[in-house]
C-alpha positions, 0 to 999 in steps of 0.5 A: 586303412590298416590297423596295427596292434602294438600293445594290449594284444592278448595281454592287458597293458601297453595299449597302442593301436596304429592306424595307417591311412592310405594318404600316409597319415598315422593315428596312434590310439593310446600310448601305454606302458607294459606293466606286470610283465616282470623282467620283460617290462624294460624290453617291452617298453623300450621298442616301438615297432614303428617310428615315433616320427612318423605319427601324425596324431595321438588320441588318448582314451583315458589317463591310466598309465597302461594307456598314457604312460609311454607318451613321454618316451614317444615324445623323447624319441621324436614325436611332435604332433598333437596328443588329443584327450578330454580335459578330465584326462589332461588334468589326470595326465598332468599329475600322473606322467610327472609321477611315472618319471619320478617312480621310475627314477626311484625304482631304478635307484634300488635296481642299480644299487644291486647292479653296481654290486654285481658290476653291471651297468646301470639302467637308464629310465625310460624318460625323465620329468622334462620329457613328461613336461614337453609331453603335456605341452603337446596335449590338446583338449577334446570336447566331451560327448561330441564331435571334433574335426582334427583335420579335413579327413578325420572326425573324432567323437568322444563318449564318456565310458564311465571307467575313470575321470575323463575316460571315453570311447573314440569314435572315428569317421575317416574319409579315404578316397571316396568313402568314409570308415567308421571305427570305434575304440571302446577304451576301457569300458566302465560300469553302469553302477559306478559309485562316482562316475556317470554311466557309460554311454553306448557307442553308435553303430560302427563298422569296425570296433576295437573292444576291450575284453578284460573281464570277458569271462566273468561276472561281478558281485552285486554292488550291494555287497561292497560295504558289507564285504569291506566292513567284514574284512575291516572287523576281522583284521583291525578289530578281531586280530588287531592287524592292518589292512594293506590295500594296493589300489590304482590312484585314479578311481579305485583309490577314490572309490574306496575312500567313498565307501569307507566315508559312507560307513563312517557317516553310518557309524559303522566304521570303527575308530581306526586310522585310514592312510592314503599313502600316495602323492599321486593318489592324494593329487588325483583325489583333489583333481576329481573333486574339482571335476564334478561334471563327471559325477553321477546323481547319487554322489552329487546327492551325497555331497549335498547332504554329507559334504565332502565324500573324500574326507571323514574322521581319522582319514589321512592323506600322506605325501612325505617320505618320512610320514609314509616310513612312520606308518610302517613302524606303527603297531596299532590297527589301521588301513593303508591304501597306497599305489600301484594297483598291481603293486608293481611300483611306488610305496605300496611295495614297501608296505607289503614288504613290511606287513606280509610276514605278519598273520594278523594283517590282510592284504586286500586286492581290489582290482585286476592284476596281471598274473606276473605282478606282485599283486597277481602272484599274491591273489593267485596264492603264492607262498613267497614273493620277491620284493626289491631282491628280498624273498618274503614268506606270505603269512598275512591274509590275502583277500580280494574285492573285485566289486571295485573294479573299474571295468565292466564284466562281460554282460556289461560290455555286451550291453555297451554294444547294444546299439550295434546291428551285428550284421553292419559290423565288419569286424571286432578286434578284442584287445586289453585281455588275457588270451584265454579270457578273450576267447571266452568273450569271443564265444559270447559275442558270436552268441549275440550274432557277431561273427567277424571277431579277431584276437590280434597278436602284438605287431599283427596288421589288418586292412580295413576296407 
């Protein structure tokens, strides 16, 4: 069996790992969009490196667009097999893939208007809503936290990993000739003390591990500090400066964690009487979807629900779906909090909110999760004094704040703990994916200190043979 890494290789997006069995079967682990790579995005997302017709099965770790977002293009380009995922992941993909198609069309409208003025050919979207709908018809549910047989040679077990609703690690037992190969794909590893989801379940002993490494060189702040820091930013911005807080947030999990934190502050009587807008049709739908899947919730939030009711509803919280209502928010002069997608500020309504508020020093743009260096959120986080949004240059006058406490990724201690059931001597190789290269090298050193000696950091397109 061979494995080839076609995405999330020395970068954090575009997750795609191709397993080629000796009998000719091909399994694709994830099929995600590249994001945050600027002008390279379209080129990276347009070329596969393999033939979509040759793929027999896709197994999806979770619904984030950098893991699922190229599925409709895979189908458009010829894939007709089954796409396996948990029920929670399928529920989210039902809204996220359609939303991705709409966002592409909307964002390209602005781009193509400028291209037309320059007498350039318009750019076509990677896929449309019909491609997304066809993709959804191919999705088959995997049982949660137990084994499932895909065919006579392939068994897959899912284990909750606490990253987002429905997210799992994927444990494969593959029969080849007279032997079996065990390979685990961790997906994105969540956090033990996630405010909403169940704890990650450590993976069983594996011969080969494809392991994420997003925060392989850093530690998160204590969760106890979350509400205090959030409250301080609200006080400084909305109470003292009478400004707005703009929060780019991933629609799944991150947005709900922020809403839940604000709900707890409101219930405790600490949140000032300001309007909070969740301005993203996807975020609104995702919040409703999460509320229907409490089987993924941990005991703390379930206890909170018993005592306080809906954890995603409090006075002055407004869910915004319509375009006109979204535009009205930007004309308001009063203090408020605006939570909008996407988390890297690369697409969607958040770009308009940042453009309308970035040159006011009373406002704060709050970055609450990982952002690739080339993304708009990444450039703001890294101190850019001016940014280009929809072709216009804006001076960065607003305050830029960060809160990585809301991260859905485990830090290096949490990731190493996730591997605690492994005997390092029995792990033939660990492949580090989903991380920036310097971060991956740092994480590799930490794994060596724990006794793991066979560690690879694959390049895009690099192939390895698994014996």
